[in-house]
DODO-934299 format. One line per field, with one value per residue (C-alpha): residue in one letter; x, z, y; residue number from 0. Coordinates in Angstrom, 3 decimals. Each point is the difference from the previous one (the first is absolute). Example, Ala and Ser with C-alpha at 12.3 -4.5 7.8 and 13.67 -1.06 7.14 Angstrom:
type = (A,S)
c1 = (12.300,1.370)
c3 = (7.800,-0.660)
c2 = (-4.500,3.440)
seq = (0,1)
end
This chain:
type = (M,R,F,S,Y,H,R,R,L,E,Q,L,A,D,F,L,I,L,V,A,R,A,G,W,R,P,E,D,L,I,H,I,C,G,P,Y,T,H,Q,M,V,F,Y,A,A,A,R,I,P,A,H,V,T,S,P,A,L,R,H,A,W,L,T,I,G,P,P,T,D,P,T,V,P,D,K,A,I,D,Q,L,F,E,D,F,K,S,L,P,S,L,P,D,W,E,L,L,D,P,S,Q,A,A,E,A,A,M,T,S,A,Q,R,K,A,A,G,K,V,D,A,L,L,R,K,A,E,S,T,E,F,L,D,E,A,E,T,L,I,A,K,A,Q,Q,L,R,Q,E,Y,R,L,A,E,A,S,A,G,A,E,T,E,M,P,C,I,A,H,R,V,H,L,H,A,P,W,V,A,Y,Q,A,V,L,L,S,V,I,A,A,A,N,S,V,T,T,L,L,V,D,K,R,G,L,A,V,L,V,G,A,P,D,D,C,A,H,T,M,D,L,F,A,N,L,N,R,Q,C,D,W,H,M,R,N,G,A,D,A,E,M,A,K,Y,F,S,Q,T,A,S,Y,R,R,S,F,R,L,S,Y,A,A,R,I,S,E,L,L,E,E,A,N,R,V,G,A,A,N,A,D,G,G,A,E,G,D,G,L,L,P,V,L,A,E,R,M,A,A,A,Q,D,A,L,Q,Q,V,Y,P,H,T,S,Q,S,S,L,S,M,N,N,P,L,G,A,G,A,G,A,S,A,A,E,R,S,H,L,S,G,D,S,A,G,L,A,P,H,Q,R,A,L,S,A)
c1 = (0.299,2.331,1.866,-3.299,0.354,3.665,-0.053,-3.408,1.751,2.533,-1.995,-1.270,3.166,1.326,-3.516,0.951,3.129,-2.503,-1.990,3.206,0.966,-3.347,0.923,-1.245,1.689,-0.600,-1.801,-2.447,-0.678,-0.678,-2.283,-1.983,-0.089,-1.887,1.617,3.330,1.633,2.805,0.998,0.255,1.621,2.542,0.623,0.042,2.098,3.619,-0.494,-1.563,2.841,1.889,-2.820,-0.652,1.631,-2.017,2.477,-3.101,-1.827,3.681,-0.259,-2.980,0.333,3.333,-1.335,-3.397,0.053,-1.300,-3.809,-0.672,-0.829,1.540,-1.893,-2.084,-3.199,-0.887,-3.503,1.076,2.512,-3.089,-1.116,3.156,0.508,-3.518,1.092,2.771,-1.048,-2.400,2.161,0.798,3.019,1.771,2.349,0.779,2.860,1.923,0.362,-0.780,2.376,2.473,-0.512,-4.215,0.844,0.340,1.963,3.431,-0.308,-0.785,2.793,1.266,-2.328,-3.005,0.242,0.170,-3.184,-1.485,0.450,-1.647,-3.431,0.038,0.626,-3.376,-2.023,1.485,-1.472,-3.156,-0.737,0.349,-1.715,-2.745,-1.526,-1.715,0.646,3.875,0.092,-1.533,2.433,2.719,-0.585,-0.731,3.248,1.737,-0.941,0.254,3.798,0.533,-1.317,2.312,3.109,-0.728,-0.044,3.011,1.883,-1.716,1.532,3.851,-0.609,0.013,-2.851,2.907,0.100,-3.281,-0.250,-3.571,0.151,-3.130,-0.819,-2.437,-3.017,-2.035,-3.814,-2.154,-3.410,-2.800,1.160,2.618,-1.923,-0.621,3.737,0.510,-1.581,1.287,3.922,-1.010,-0.869,2.762,2.346,-1.330,0.441,3.849,1.030,-0.396,-2.195,-1.490,-2.199,-1.594,1.797,-1.736,-3.551,1.062,1.684,3.364,0.444,3.128,1.567,1.532,2.103,3.336,1.530,-1.189,-3.011,-1.070,1.511,-2.401,-2.822,0.141,0.690,-3.118,-2.081,1.018,-0.883,-3.118,-1.386,0.278,-2.084,-2.697,-0.467,-0.486,-2.292,-2.147,-0.262,-0.039,-1.990,-3.261,-1.604,1.109,-2.113,-2.961,0.395,0.775,-3.738,-1.850,1.998,2.477,3.371,1.479,-1.887,1.738,3.367,-0.015,-1.324,2.349,3.143,-1.277,-0.957,3.510,1.803,-1.559,0.500,3.404,0.592,-1.506,2.061,3.519,-0.741,-0.630,3.334,2.027,-0.796,0.749,2.875,1.044,-1.150,2.646,2.894,2.172,-2.623,-2.543,1.059,2.609,-1.771,-2.449,2.360,1.047,-3.137,0.032,3.863,-2.225,-2.373,2.643,0.980,-3.538,-0.073,3.544,-1.155,-3.759,2.635,2.053,-3.389,-1.025,2.535,0.221,-3.898,-1.392,-3.154,-2.273,-3.801,-1.800,-2.488,-2.621,-1.457,-3.098,-1.251,-3.877,0.435,-0.930,1.427,2.560,0.884,-0.323,1.640,3.296,0.092,-0.041,2.338,2.773,-0.552,1.084,3.393,0.493,2.178,-0.531,0.659,-2.033,-0.234,-1.948,-3.289,-1.459,-3.734,-2.526,1.458,4.280,2.047,2.693,2.710,0.169,1.922)
c3 = (-0.117,1.042,-3.248,-1.620,1.252,-0.497,-3.749,-0.580,1.952,-2.952,-2.148,0.544,0.829,-3.489,-1.647,1.492,-2.014,-2.618,2.077,-0.180,-3.609,-0.318,1.649,3.313,3.195,3.423,1.449,-2.764,0.389,3.693,-0.604,-3.272,1.237,3.495,3.535,-0.024,-2.866,1.666,1.414,-3.196,-2.226,2.652,-0.051,-3.521,-0.259,0.228,-3.567,-1.602,-0.706,-2.871,-1.688,-0.507,-2.601,1.622,2.646,1.753,0.128,1.354,2.524,1.199,0.314,1.672,2.855,0.688,4.320,1.822,0.845,3.793,-0.570,-2.881,0.438,-3.189,1.151,-2.101,-1.171,-0.908,-2.926,-2.895,1.141,-0.948,-3.342,-0.858,1.088,-2.259,-3.053,0.033,-0.437,-2.889,-1.695,1.036,-2.913,1.429,1.890,-2.754,1.172,3.777,1.712,2.638,2.929,-0.924,1.689,-3.381,2.262,-0.236,-3.974,1.363,-0.461,2.730,-1.367,-0.063,3.215,2.043,-1.846,0.798,3.125,0.133,-1.435,2.155,3.106,-1.287,-0.692,3.539,1.382,-1.854,1.365,3.559,0.338,1.605,-2.650,-2.981,-1.885,1.147,-1.413,-3.219,-0.352,0.790,-2.468,-2.728,0.918,-0.201,-3.785,-0.841,1.195,-1.451,-3.395,0.385,0.826,-2.879,-2.426,0.562,-0.309,-3.640,0.317,0.464,-2.420,2.766,-2.413,-1.853,1.417,1.809,0.504,0.601,3.097,1.089,3.815,1.462,2.260,2.758,-0.334,2.571,-0.129,-0.396,-1.113,-2.777,-3.431,2.343,0.760,-3.220,-1.378,2.620,-0.920,-3.525,0.033,2.300,-2.372,-2.993,1.823,0.399,-3.529,0.941,-1.104,2.114,-0.363,2.271,-0.867,3.067,0.240,4.076,0.127,-1.769,-2.395,-1.794,-0.706,-2.838,-0.225,1.155,3.107,1.772,-1.538,1.206,3.384,0.036,-1.418,3.186,2.583,-0.902,-0.748,3.383,1.600,-2.018,0.513,3.843,-0.397,-1.779,2.009,3.033,-1.203,-1.710,3.786,2.208,-2.031,0.952,-3.107,1.053,2.680,-1.864,-2.425,2.948,1.382,-3.457,-0.652,-3.445,1.608,-2.907,-2.749,2.260,-0.107,-3.478,-1.362,2.471,-1.059,-3.596,0.695,1.752,-2.602,-2.517,1.883,0.668,-3.603,-0.589,3.223,-1.239,-3.243,1.241,2.437,-2.930,-2.445,2.965,0.553,-3.757,0.049,3.277,-2.255,-0.964,-0.235,-2.041,-3.234,-0.329,2.288,-2.616,-2.416,2.028,0.118,-3.495,1.647,2.935,-2.565,-1.557,3.572,0.115,-3.650,1.401,2.571,-1.892,-2.644,2.777,1.699,-3.712,-0.767,3.363,0.185,-3.751,0.542,3.020,0.175,1.431,3.199,0.665,3.050,1.240,2.525,1.109,3.730,-0.476,3.581,-0.142,-3.669,1.842,3.212,-2.161,-2.246,3.429,1.871,-3.101,0.134,3.520,-1.471,-3.206,-2.646,-4.016,-2.369,-3.091,-0.390,-2.727,-0.244,3.191,0.148,1.024,-0.819,1.171,-2.154,1.058,-2.625,1.162,-1.244)
c2 = (-0.173,2.379,-0.668,0.668,3.883,0.435,-1.126,2.065,2.959,-0.833,0.203,3.557,1.579,-1.051,1.327,3.340,0.039,0.691,2.574,2.179,-0.331,1.124,2.966,-0.404,1.796,-1.617,2.633,-0.001,-3.604,1.098,2.435,-2.050,-3.636,-1.411,-0.905,-1.684,1.519,1.972,-3.351,-1.957,2.754,0.401,-3.715,0.130,3.141,-1.427,-1.890,2.816,2.748,-2.640,-0.170,3.327,2.551,3.568,1.489,1.510,-3.366,-2.273,3.405,-0.399,-4.325,0.730,2.179,-0.989,0.115,-3.381,-0.154,-0.337,-3.985,-1.564,-2.631,-0.916,-2.569,-2.799,1.090,3.325,-1.423,-1.269,3.771,1.530,-1.914,1.327,3.416,0.122,-1.395,2.509,2.820,1.640,0.736,3.823,0.843,3.222,-1.421,1.362,3.138,-0.519,2.130,-2.070,1.868,0.335,3.867,2.153,1.964,-1.577,0.947,4.250,2.111,1.858,2.846,-1.962,-1.185,3.043,1.333,-3.475,0.545,3.718,-1.861,-2.687,2.584,1.754,-3.466,-1.144,3.604,-0.238,-3.133,0.595,3.380,-0.009,2.985,-0.925,3.305,-0.200,-3.574,0.891,3.097,-2.143,-3.105,2.955,1.231,-3.211,-1.170,3.697,-0.116,-2.996,1.007,2.877,-2.613,-1.824,3.227,0.965,-3.628,0.323,3.707,-1.417,-2.701,-2.458,-2.111,-1.169,-3.732,-0.629,-4.030,-1.017,-2.005,-2.390,0.478,-2.494,0.737,-1.904,0.916,-1.348,-1.534,0.474,3.234,-0.754,1.178,2.935,0.559,-0.548,2.788,2.239,-1.702,0.788,3.951,0.690,-1.844,2.028,3.590,-1.211,-1.574,-3.043,-3.077,-2.976,-3.176,-2.100,-3.795,-1.724,0.169,-1.251,3.112,0.884,2.594,1.616,3.225,0.903,3.155,2.002,-1.269,3.561,-0.284,-2.838,1.044,2.823,-2.050,-2.559,2.630,2.141,-3.052,-1.501,3.066,1.018,-3.673,-0.018,3.613,-1.578,-2.943,1.770,2.891,-2.746,-1.960,3.272,2.759,1.265,-1.429,-3.756,-0.138,1.114,-2.932,-2.138,0.318,-0.546,-3.014,1.033,0.460,-2.499,2.157,3.288,-1.453,-0.973,3.406,1.896,-1.538,0.903,3.292,0.896,-1.611,1.971,3.376,-0.879,-0.245,3.611,1.665,-1.538,1.309,3.070,-0.128,-0.956,3.284,2.226,-1.668,0.650,3.336,0.713,-1.906,2.554,2.813,-2.051,0.550,-2.796,-2.048,-0.538,-0.477,-2.935,-2.091,-1.755,-1.269,-1.722,-1.328,-1.636,-1.308,-1.529,-1.101,-2.469,-1.272,-1.069,-1.231,-1.907,-1.337,-1.167,-1.712,-2.527,0.081,0.464,-1.769,1.795,0.559,3.059,-1.043,2.837,0.949,2.105,2.326,-0.795,1.784,3.925,0.292,-1.846,1.614,3.309,-0.892,-1.221,3.244,1.709,-1.837,0.204,3.851,-0.143,-1.929,1.930,-1.392,0.089,-2.270,-1.385,-4.561,-0.809,2.413,-1.128,0.815,-1.403,-3.286,-0.353,-1.889,-2.371,-1.934,-3.775,-2.697)
seq = (0,1,2,3,4,5,6,7,8,9,10,11,12,13,14,15,16,17,18,19,20,21,22,23,24,25,26,27,28,29,30,31,32,33,34,35,36,37,38,39,40,41,42,43,44,45,46,47,48,49,50,51,52,53,54,55,56,57,58,59,60,61,62,63,64,65,66,67,68,69,70,71,72,73,74,75,76,77,78,79,80,81,82,83,84,85,86,87,88,89,90,91,92,93,94,95,96,97,98,99,100,101,102,103,104,105,106,107,108,109,110,111,112,113,114,115,116,117,118,119,120,121,122,123,124,125,126,127,128,129,130,131,132,133,134,135,136,137,138,139,140,141,142,143,144,145,146,147,148,149,150,151,152,153,154,155,156,157,158,159,160,161,162,163,164,165,166,167,168,169,170,171,172,173,174,175,176,177,178,179,180,181,182,183,184,185,186,187,188,189,190,191,192,193,194,195,196,197,198,199,200,201,202,203,204,205,206,207,208,209,210,211,212,213,214,215,216,217,218,219,220,221,222,223,224,225,226,227,228,229,230,231,232,233,234,235,236,237,238,239,240,241,242,243,244,245,246,247,248,249,250,251,252,253,254,255,256,257,258,259,260,261,262,263,264,265,266,267,268,269,270,271,272,273,274,275,276,277,278,279,280,281,282,283,284,285,286,287,288,289,290,291,292,293,294,295,296,297,298,299,300,301,302,303,304,305,306,307,308,309,310,311,312,313,314,315,316,317,318,319,320,321,322,323,324,325,326,327,328,329,330,331,332,333,334,335,336,337,338,339,340,341,342,343,344)
end
């Protein structure tokens, strides 16, 4: 009986070699698959690096930390087999940054600029005053746009390779978080794709653009969740047994308004750059940056589709837009309103 268990465990570990070669990192597997995934990937980790060519994948498998309990129960092996067999291929491994932190590829000037933007975002999240938070986040996006235009003016766009950065989204709001991620990404010359509907998306763009997109998404996603649960209208929706539809509409409306606010902040940032004239003249350079990101994504994911989500709760839609105004941003994704669209593999 014990021999049978050990043989099945070894078979599963060998199967993980194929999973890793398909582009999966340990942290992505742990996020997507069921219980005991961490134990299994740690058990198999030592045999993976010799079978993958990507520095990013090799680094991920070499540096995975141990689980609290390394035991893989016999009853979990069959379920893990099924979970691993259901995984799609992730060809974006070709673009993955080895550190999964775009900061590693930044120049010192970019890192300094990112620090200023990050400080504004952290202050926005910590303040108790909604108007102050709105102003701080808008300022962060405007500052980011000014930095990007300054880079373009200095000719920093000549060497701007695209990287891929994976984002973990969380049930039950995976599709809705993907919409918010897409509008933030588009405002920053980054393209995004939902590669697994259980909660895995990928960003493709310049390293510092991806880093800012991730920071802004993490900040706004937390704010969205808090306002969705604690807003005055949330109690009314609960009273009328409309919590589920309220929250869906809230999230879509929030993303749509964030898109508008990010676009507005970008316009202000362009106007502030070098007195406005040169900033406007450099906007096509940023458009080319976005086109490069789209081309890079298309190269690794040539077949994508669009999914639509709709708002059907006016209370949630109004509350979501209001909450977004208290967060403030600016950016455009894919024509959001009233149907929000997010690309998926």
